[in-house]
DOFI-961662 format. One record per residue (C-alpha): residue number from 0; x, y, z. Coordinates in nm, 2 decimals, always signed. Layout:
N
<NUM <X Y Z>>
...
This chain:
177
<0 <+7.57 -1.20 -5.34>>
<1 <+7.57 -1.11 -4.97>>
<2 <+7.27 -1.21 -4.78>>
<3 <+7.20 -1.25 -4.41>>
<4 <+6.90 -1.44 -4.26>>
<5 <+6.78 -1.37 -3.91>>
<6 <+6.48 -1.55 -3.75>>
<7 <+6.24 -1.30 -3.92>>
<8 <+6.43 -1.10 -4.18>>
<9 <+6.64 -1.13 -4.49>>
<10 <+6.91 -0.86 -4.53>>
<11 <+7.01 -0.85 -4.89>>
<12 <+7.13 -0.64 -5.18>>
<13 <+6.88 -0.41 -5.36>>
<14 <+6.64 -0.52 -5.63>>
<15 <+6.47 -0.29 -5.89>>
<16 <+6.14 -0.38 -5.72>>
<17 <+6.26 -0.22 -5.40>>
<18 <+6.25 +0.14 -5.54>>
<19 <+5.87 +0.21 -5.49>>
<20 <+5.84 +0.06 -5.14>>
<21 <+6.16 +0.25 -5.03>>
<22 <+6.03 +0.57 -5.18>>
<23 <+5.71 +0.52 -4.98>>
<24 <+5.92 +0.49 -4.67>>
<25 <+6.11 +0.81 -4.76>>
<26 <+5.78 +0.99 -4.82>>
<27 <+5.66 +0.93 -4.46>>
<28 <+5.73 +1.24 -4.25>>
<29 <+5.74 +1.02 -3.93>>
<30 <+6.02 +0.82 -4.08>>
<31 <+6.22 +1.11 -4.20>>
<32 <+6.17 +1.33 -3.89>>
<33 <+6.51 +1.24 -3.75>>
<34 <+6.70 +1.22 -4.08>>
<35 <+6.91 +1.52 -4.19>>
<36 <+6.67 +1.82 -4.19>>
<37 <+6.35 +1.61 -4.17>>
<38 <+6.26 +1.65 -4.54>>
<39 <+6.09 +1.37 -4.72>>
<40 <+6.24 +1.23 -5.04>>
<41 <+6.07 +1.14 -5.36>>
<42 <+6.11 +0.86 -5.61>>
<43 <+6.40 +1.02 -5.80>>
<44 <+6.60 +1.10 -5.48>>
<45 <+6.53 +0.74 -5.35>>
<46 <+6.66 +0.60 -5.68>>
<47 <+6.97 +0.80 -5.64>>
<48 <+7.01 +0.68 -5.28>>
<49 <+6.98 +0.32 -5.38>>
<50 <+7.23 +0.36 -5.66>>
<51 <+7.47 +0.52 -5.42>>
<52 <+7.42 +0.24 -5.16>>
<53 <+7.49 -0.02 -5.43>>
<54 <+7.80 +0.16 -5.54>>
<55 <+7.93 +0.16 -5.18>>
<56 <+7.88 -0.22 -5.18>>
<57 <+8.09 -0.25 -5.49>>
<58 <+8.36 -0.01 -5.37>>
<59 <+8.39 -0.09 -5.00>>
<60 <+8.26 -0.45 -4.97>>
<61 <+7.98 -0.33 -4.73>>
<62 <+7.68 -0.11 -4.76>>
<63 <+7.31 -0.07 -4.67>>
<64 <+7.11 -0.40 -4.69>>
<65 <+6.75 -0.40 -4.81>>
<66 <+6.56 -0.55 -4.51>>
<67 <+6.29 -0.79 -4.62>>
<68 <+6.03 -0.96 -4.40>>
<69 <+6.08 -1.33 -4.44>>
<70 <+5.71 -1.41 -4.38>>
<71 <+5.56 -1.17 -4.64>>
<72 <+5.84 -1.07 -4.87>>
<73 <+5.77 -0.70 -4.79>>
<74 <+6.05 -0.45 -4.79>>
<75 <+6.07 -0.31 -4.44>>
<76 <+6.35 -0.06 -4.51>>
<77 <+6.73 -0.08 -4.47>>
<78 <+7.00 -0.16 -4.22>>
<79 <+7.37 -0.16 -4.29>>
<80 <+7.71 +0.00 -4.29>>
<81 <+7.84 +0.31 -4.46>>
<82 <+8.12 +0.56 -4.46>>
<83 <+7.98 +0.88 -4.30>>
<84 <+8.16 +1.12 -4.53>>
<85 <+7.92 +1.40 -4.44>>
<86 <+8.09 +1.40 -4.09>>
<87 <+8.46 +1.43 -4.16>>
<88 <+8.55 +1.43 -3.79>>
<89 <+8.46 +1.06 -3.75>>
<90 <+8.63 +0.94 -4.07>>
<91 <+8.76 +0.67 -4.14>>
<92 <+8.51 +0.50 -3.90>>
<93 <+8.23 +0.29 -4.05>>
<94 <+7.88 +0.37 -3.93>>
<95 <+7.59 +0.14 -3.87>>
<96 <+7.24 +0.27 -3.95>>
<97 <+6.88 +0.16 -4.01>>
<98 <+6.56 +0.31 -4.14>>
<99 <+6.23 +0.12 -4.14>>
<100 <+5.88 +0.21 -4.26>>
<101 <+5.66 +0.33 -3.97>>
<102 <+5.43 +0.02 -4.00>>
<103 <+5.73 -0.19 -3.90>>
<104 <+5.82 +0.00 -3.58>>
<105 <+5.78 -0.14 -3.24>>
<106 <+5.82 -0.50 -3.34>>
<107 <+6.20 -0.55 -3.28>>
<108 <+6.29 -0.55 -3.65>>
<109 <+6.53 -0.26 -3.63>>
<110 <+6.72 -0.42 -3.34>>
<111 <+6.72 -0.76 -3.52>>
<112 <+6.85 -0.61 -3.84>>
<113 <+7.11 -0.39 -3.66>>
<114 <+7.24 -0.68 -3.45>>
<115 <+7.29 -0.89 -3.76>>
<116 <+7.46 -0.60 -3.94>>
<117 <+7.69 -0.54 -3.65>>
<118 <+7.78 -0.91 -3.64>>
<119 <+7.85 -0.90 -4.02>>
<120 <+8.07 -0.59 -3.97>>
<121 <+8.28 -0.73 -3.69>>
<122 <+8.30 -1.10 -3.78>>
<123 <+8.25 -1.12 -4.16>>
<124 <+8.41 -0.79 -4.28>>
<125 <+8.68 -0.79 -4.01>>
<126 <+8.61 -0.43 -3.89>>
<127 <+8.74 -0.39 -3.53>>
<128 <+8.52 -0.08 -3.46>>
<129 <+8.18 +0.05 -3.57>>
<130 <+8.01 +0.38 -3.48>>
<131 <+7.65 +0.50 -3.49>>
<132 <+7.54 +0.86 -3.55>>
<133 <+7.20 +0.96 -3.43>>
<134 <+7.01 +1.28 -3.37>>
<135 <+6.99 +1.37 -3.01>>
<136 <+6.63 +1.32 -2.89>>
<137 <+6.57 +1.02 -3.13>>
<138 <+6.47 +0.78 -2.85>>
<139 <+6.38 +0.49 -3.08>>
<140 <+6.73 +0.49 -3.23>>
<141 <+6.88 +0.54 -2.89>>
<142 <+6.70 +0.22 -2.77>>
<143 <+6.85 +0.02 -3.06>>
<144 <+7.19 +0.16 -3.00>>
<145 <+7.17 +0.06 -2.64>>
<146 <+7.06 -0.29 -2.73>>
<147 <+7.36 -0.32 -2.95>>
<148 <+7.59 -0.25 -2.65>>
<149 <+7.73 +0.07 -2.81>>
<150 <+7.87 +0.33 -2.57>>
<151 <+7.84 +0.71 -2.60>>
<152 <+8.16 +0.87 -2.74>>
<153 <+8.08 +1.24 -2.80>>
<154 <+7.83 +1.49 -2.92>>
<155 <+7.87 +1.70 -3.23>>
<156 <+7.66 +1.90 -3.47>>
<157 <+7.56 +1.81 -3.83>>
<158 <+7.79 +2.02 -4.05>>
<159 <+7.51 +2.09 -4.30>>
<160 <+7.18 +2.08 -4.11>>
<161 <+7.31 +2.22 -3.78>>
<162 <+7.13 +1.96 -3.57>>
<163 <+7.28 +1.80 -3.26>>
<164 <+7.42 +1.45 -3.31>>
<165 <+7.54 +1.18 -3.06>>
<166 <+7.82 +0.94 -3.17>>
<167 <+7.83 +0.59 -3.01>>
<168 <+8.08 +0.32 -3.07>>
<169 <+8.16 -0.05 -3.02>>
<170 <+8.47 -0.25 -3.09>>
<171 <+8.52 -0.62 -3.13>>
<172 <+8.62 -0.67 -2.77>>
<173 <+8.29 -0.53 -2.65>>
<174 <+8.06 -0.71 -2.90>>
<175 <+7.85 -1.01 -2.78>>
<176 <+7.71 -1.21 -3.07>>
């Protein structure tokens, strides 16, 4: 079982007990504002998401980690890697992403989890390049992307939701663990 420990977080595979707290995160409009068309997701959609994330782990050897606070055991959200099949123009690149509950914002958890994920991608999984895809205007994500040392590559538009996206990238030669 793949698990990463940072000073404050445990990044791990998904447990059945993660469904309800992740669904609560997905039900928060502030969290979902910058995701796809901004719609919230319910329990069934979250269950389908977690099932898909776990399948990607099995098929690709990477995926989205559940992010747990070490001190309390609370599920804070996710951080990890995925194949961004919704955006064919960037394939076969692997994308890093994160999504935390709003009560966990502003505490450095997203940066901590994303940095650990990037290190995992480049050093453990042997990827030589990772991208990020963010909505233009999402300053919180832009701050994390900047802290990771990722550089702007190009802008595009989401093929389904018609929202502007920014692609950033980093390769092994640019990463500082």
